C-alpha positions in Angstrom: 8.1 -12.3 -3.9 4.8 -10.6 -5.1 4.0 -10.5 -8.9 1.7 -8.3 -10.5 2.2 -9.1 -14.1 -1.0 -8.9 -15.9 -3.3 -8.1 -12.8 -5.5 -4.8 -13.0 -5.0 -1.5 -11.0 -8.5 -2.8 -9.4 -6.8 -6.2 -8.2 -4.4 -4.8 -6.9 -5.6 -2.6 -4.9 -7.9 -5.4 -3.6 -4.9 -7.2 -2.9 -2.9 -4.7 -1.0 -6.0 -3.5 1.0 -6.3 -7.4 2.3 -2.4 -7.9 3.9 -1.7 -6.8 7.3 0.4 -3.6 8.2 3.5 -6.3 8.9 2.7 -7.5 5.2 2.1 -4.6 3.8 5.5 -3.0 5.2 7.1 -6.1 3.1 5.1 -5.2 -0.1 6.8 -1.9 -0.2 10.1 -3.1 0.4 9.8 -5.7 -2.0 7.9 -4.4 -5.0 9.4 -1.8 -7.6 6.7 -0.5 -9.3 9.2 0.5 -12.1 9.5 -3.1 -13.4 5.2 -2.6 -14.0 3.4 -0.5 -17.0 2.1 1.9 -14.5 2.5 4.9 -12.4 1.8 4.4 -8.7 3.3 3.8 -5.3 2.2 0.9 -2.8 0.8 3.2 -0.4 -2.0 4.7 -3.7 -3.4 1.6 -3.5 -4.6 2.0 -0.4 -8.6 2.8 0.4 -8.9 6.0 2.3 -9.4 4.0 5.9 -6.6 1.7 5.7 -4.2 4.5 4.8 -5.3 6.0 8.1 -4.8 2.5 9.6 -1.6 2.0 8.1 -0.3 5.4 9.1 -1.0 5.2 12.5 0.3 1.5 12.8 3.7 2.8 11.0 4.0 6.0 13.3 3.5 3.7 16.6 -0.3 5.2 17.1 1.3 9.0 17.1 0.5 9.9 13.7 -1.3 13.6 13.6 -3.5 13.9 10.8 -3.7 17.7 9.8 -5.3 19.5 6.8 -3.8 22.7 6.2 
């Protein structure tokens, strides 16, 4: 179980960005941000390049990202 109590957004972001893709899957499943005093989703904590890597991982390397 992940306990984010008392951590700042920066600390949480650094932690989430240090997780492997498999660990991030587990983190997303287990952490309910409604239990904490901030309005975020786990995916919001990823940096841009890390987010791209995770999207590719979660779509088996077949994700197509477009800006329409």
